[in-house]
MIVOFI-193030 format. One line per field, with one value per atom (N, C-alpha, C): residue number from 1; x, y, z; atom name; chain. Coordinates in nm, 4 decimals, m for minus. Last residue first. Example, Ala and Ser with C-alpha at 12.3 -4.5 7.8 and 13.67 -1.06 7.14 Angstrom:
REM residues 2
k c(2,2,2,1,1,1)
xx c(1.2850,1.3670,1.2900,1.3190,1.2300,1.3200)
yy c(m0.2250,m0.1060,0.0030,m0.5690,m0.4500,m0.3300)
zz c(0.7080,0.7140,0.7870,0.7800,0.7800,0.7800)
a c(N,CA,C,N,CA,C)
c c(A,A,A,A,A,A)
***
This chain:
REM residues 71
k c(71,71,71,70,70,70,69,69,69,68,68,68,67,67,67,66,66,66,65,65,65,64,64,64,63,63,63,62,62,62,61,61,61,60,60,60,59,59,59,58,58,58,57,57,57,56,56,56,55,55,55,54,54,54,53,53,53,52,52,52,51,51,51,50,50,50,49,49,49,48,48,48,47,47,47,46,46,46,45,45,45,44,44,44,43,43,43,42,42,42,41,41,41,40,40,40,39,39,39,38,38,38,37,37,37,36,36,36,35,35,35,34,34,34,33,33,33,32,32,32,31,31,31,30,30,30,29,29,29,28,28,28,27,27,27,26,26,26,25,25,25,24,24,24,23,23,23,22,22,22,21,21,21,20,20,20,19,19,19,18,18,18,17,17,17,16,16,16,15,15,15,14,14,14,13,13,13,12,12,12,11,11,11,10,10,10,9,9,9,8,8,8,7,7,7,6,6,6,5,5,5,4,4,4,3,3,3,2,2,2,1,1,1)
xx c(7.9514,7.8331,7.7356,8.2493,8.1314,8.0206,8.2687,8.2825,8.1881,8.3068,8.1797,8.1898,8.5911,8.4952,8.4090,8.5693,8.5680,8.5301,8.5036,8.4125,8.4366,8.7972,8.6638,8.5476,8.9428,8.9102,8.8479,8.8373,8.7875,8.7964,8.9581,8.8255,8.7729,9.2256,9.1695,8.9944,9.2435,9.2787,9.2418,9.1568,9.0804,9.1510,9.3752,9.1967,9.1196,9.6169,9.5548,9.4015,9.5507,9.5855,9.5356,9.5363,9.4050,9.4321,9.7457,9.6560,9.5412,9.9257,9.8888,9.8291,9.8225,9.8796,9.8720,9.9155,9.7680,9.7376,10.1881,10.0853,9.9492,10.2291,10.2775,10.1666,10.1698,10.1083,10.1397,10.3423,10.2268,10.1383,10.6062,10.5498,10.4132,10.5781,10.6328,10.5414,10.5717,10.4765,10.5130,10.8040,10.6627,10.5513,10.9898,11.0024,10.8554,10.9100,10.9069,10.8872,10.9637,10.8075,10.7911,11.2504,11.1949,11.0419,11.2993,11.3332,11.3196,11.2830,11.2265,11.2403,11.4023,11.2595,11.1792,11.6842,11.6067,11.4729,11.6627,11.6796,11.6624,11.6153,11.5016,11.5155,11.8648,11.7734,11.6024,12.0602,12.0497,11.9411,12.0513,11.9706,11.9776,12.2313,12.2906,12.1686,12.0888,12.1099,12.1133,12.0922,11.9421,11.9391,12.3235,12.2260,12.1265,12.3199,12.4380,12.3347,12.1498,12.1251,12.1826,12.2096,12.0970,12.0731,12.4603,12.4886,12.3508,12.3558,12.4038,12.4169,12.1723,12.1283,12.2115,12.4752,12.3595,12.2608,12.5571,12.6485,12.5369,12.4348,12.4123,12.4772,12.1692,12.3229,12.3255,11.8526,11.9607,12.1134,11.7194,11.6729,11.7866,11.7942,11.7701,11.6758,11.8869,12.0275,11.9618,11.7045,11.7608,11.8317,11.6890,11.6007,11.5816,11.9768,11.7827,11.7321,12.1268,12.1527,11.9984,12.0709,12.0329,12.0523,11.8549,11.9801,11.9512,11.6591,11.6888,11.8543,11.7121,11.6516,11.6445,11.6652,11.7290,11.6219,11.8429,11.7452,11.7787)
yy c(11.9577,11.9532,12.0461,12.0894,12.0216,11.9669,12.1689,12.2625,12.1933,12.0071,12.0734,12.1533,11.9151,12.0670,12.1294,11.6917,11.6893,11.8115,11.6975,11.6939,11.6859,11.8153,11.9083,11.9235,11.6205,11.6996,11.8155,11.3916,11.3794,11.5373,11.5289,11.5534,11.5156,11.5778,11.6534,11.6579,11.2376,11.3331,11.4863,11.2184,11.1471,11.2101,11.2914,11.3869,11.3207,11.2072,11.3642,11.3780,10.9372,10.9889,11.1078,11.0041,10.9628,10.9166,11.0569,11.1468,11.1266,10.8777,11.0141,11.0984,10.6873,10.6552,10.7996,10.8495,10.8427,10.7099,10.9130,10.9672,10.9510,10.6225,10.6836,10.7926,10.5206,10.4717,10.5380,10.7513,10.7342,10.6735,10.6015,10.7624,10.7898,10.4592,10.3956,10.5659,10.4991,10.4235,10.4018,10.6123,10.6741,10.6163,10.3956,10.4804,10.6301,10.2605,10.2635,10.3023,10.4447,10.4213,10.3320,10.4612,10.6075,10.5379,10.1546,10.2593,10.3937,10.1442,10.0651,10.1590,10.4071,10.3750,10.3019,10.2983,10.4168,10.4049,10.0131,10.0180,10.1618,10.1386,10.0580,10.0279,10.2752,10.3256,10.2452,10.0847,10.1240,10.2160,9.8999,9.8307,9.9314,9.8806,9.8061,9.8381,9.9687,9.8935,9.8143,10.2792,10.1781,10.0174,10.3359,10.3105,10.2184,10.3459,10.2405,10.2704,10.5636,10.4129,10.3261,10.7658,10.7093,10.5889,10.8155,10.7788,10.6842,10.8521,10.7242,10.7177,11.1048,11.0303,10.8913,11.2583,11.2394,11.1163,11.2414,11.2139,11.1885,11.4060,11.2486,11.1439,11.6099,11.6130,11.4325,11.6798,11.6307,11.6180,11.8762,11.8531,11.7780,11.9185,12.0050,11.9928,11.6363,11.7566,11.8560,11.4181,11.4842,11.5925,11.4473,11.4036,11.4471,11.5007,11.5740,11.5691,11.3575,11.4960,11.5421,11.0591,11.1554,11.2872,11.0316,11.0803,11.1519,10.8818,10.9570,10.9407,10.7455,10.8452,10.9513,10.4224,10.5017,10.6433,10.3178,10.3398,10.4390)
zz c(9.6846,9.7018,9.6553,9.6021,9.5370,9.5194,9.8563,9.8028,9.6338,10.1401,10.0459,9.9523,10.1524,10.2033,10.1892,10.0661,10.2574,10.2681,9.8318,9.8644,10.0109,9.7669,9.7333,9.7873,9.8043,9.9052,9.8887,9.6473,9.7642,9.8459,9.3859,9.4460,9.5703,9.4535,9.4566,9.4902,9.4108,9.5692,9.5848,9.1588,9.2834,9.4482,9.0372,9.0376,9.0989,9.1328,9.1294,9.0969,9.0328,9.1521,9.1693,8.7600,8.8101,8.9707,8.6312,8.6912,8.7631,8.6949,8.8250,8.7872,8.5519,8.6817,8.7309,8.2945,8.3419,8.5097,8.3119,8.3233,8.3406,8.2829,8.4046,8.4431,8.0269,8.1864,8.2393,7.8925,7.8638,7.9827,7.9283,8.0191,7.9727,7.8359,7.9638,7.9775,7.5706,7.6032,7.7803,7.5692,7.5182,7.5453,7.5261,7.6885,7.6426,7.3365,7.4655,7.5520,7.1028,7.1574,7.2640,7.1475,7.1303,7.2255,7.1009,7.2424,7.2295,6.8288,6.9080,7.0600,6.6966,6.7005,6.7783,6.7678,6.7893,6.8024,6.5781,6.7366,6.8053,6.3211,6.3793,6.5355,6.2849,6.3112,6.4076,6.3223,6.4321,6.4025,6.1237,6.2109,6.3528,5.8972,6.0453,6.1476,5.7409,5.7482,5.8423,5.8257,5.8161,5.8060,5.8123,5.9467,5.9100,5.5404,5.6039,5.7412,5.5233,5.3936,5.4657,5.6451,5.6482,5.6178,5.4598,5.5979,5.6420,5.1699,5.1637,5.3743,5.2041,5.1851,5.2120,5.2542,5.3575,5.3644,5.0306,5.1317,5.2962,4.9038,4.8218,4.9508,5.0785,4.9364,4.9802,4.9661,5.0377,4.9636,4.7809,4.8869,5.0033,4.5205,4.5902,4.7238,4.4442,4.4344,4.5198,4.3406,4.4985,4.4943,4.0719,4.1770,4.3099,3.9333,3.9265,4.0322,4.1014,4.0941,4.0235,4.0301,4.1645,4.1706,3.7125,3.7590,3.9603,3.4985,3.6505,3.6818,3.2674,3.3274,3.3811,3.3785,3.2562,3.2218,3.6955,3.5783,3.4658)
a c(N,CA,C,N,CA,C,N,CA,C,N,CA,C,N,CA,C,N,CA,C,N,CA,C,N,CA,C,N,CA,C,N,CA,C,N,CA,C,N,CA,C,N,CA,C,N,CA,C,N,CA,C,N,CA,C,N,CA,C,N,CA,C,N,CA,C,N,CA,C,N,CA,C,N,CA,C,N,CA,C,N,CA,C,N,CA,C,N,CA,C,N,CA,C,N,CA,C,N,CA,C,N,CA,C,N,CA,C,N,CA,C,N,CA,C,N,CA,C,N,CA,C,N,CA,C,N,CA,C,N,CA,C,N,CA,C,N,CA,C,N,CA,C,N,CA,C,N,CA,C,N,CA,C,N,CA,C,N,CA,C,N,CA,C,N,CA,C,N,CA,C,N,CA,C,N,CA,C,N,CA,C,N,CA,C,N,CA,C,N,CA,C,N,CA,C,N,CA,C,N,CA,C,N,CA,C,N,CA,C,N,CA,C,N,CA,C,N,CA,C,N,CA,C,N,CA,C,N,CA,C,N,CA,C,N,CA,C,N,CA,C,N,CA,C,N,CA,C)
c c(A,A,A,A,A,A,A,A,A,A,A,A,A,A,A,A,A,A,A,A,A,A,A,A,A,A,A,A,A,A,A,A,A,A,A,A,A,A,A,A,A,A,A,A,A,A,A,A,A,A,A,A,A,A,A,A,A,A,A,A,A,A,A,A,A,A,A,A,A,A,A,A,A,A,A,A,A,A,A,A,A,A,A,A,A,A,A,A,A,A,A,A,A,A,A,A,A,A,A,A,A,A,A,A,A,A,A,A,A,A,A,A,A,A,A,A,A,A,A,A,A,A,A,A,A,A,A,A,A,A,A,A,A,A,A,A,A,A,A,A,A,A,A,A,A,A,A,A,A,A,A,A,A,A,A,A,A,A,A,A,A,A,A,A,A,A,A,A,A,A,A,A,A,A,A,A,A,A,A,A,A,A,A,A,A,A,A,A,A,A,A,A,A,A,A,A,A,A,A,A,A,A,A,A,A,A,A,A,A,A,A,A,A)
***
């Protein structure tokens, strides 16, 4: 593109080698694979924490009811 230079635009933010490495990884799909794996793990953790929270809440609620603290 006429009038635009990498050194004028991005040199204050990133080195050219860093940008080239990220572009190379993105074209190979490494970043996409990492993002899919990360989102899968977060989804698993979300469901695990939800089931743990339900179990923990109901067991504490039952204990409070049996002791008469909640009535």
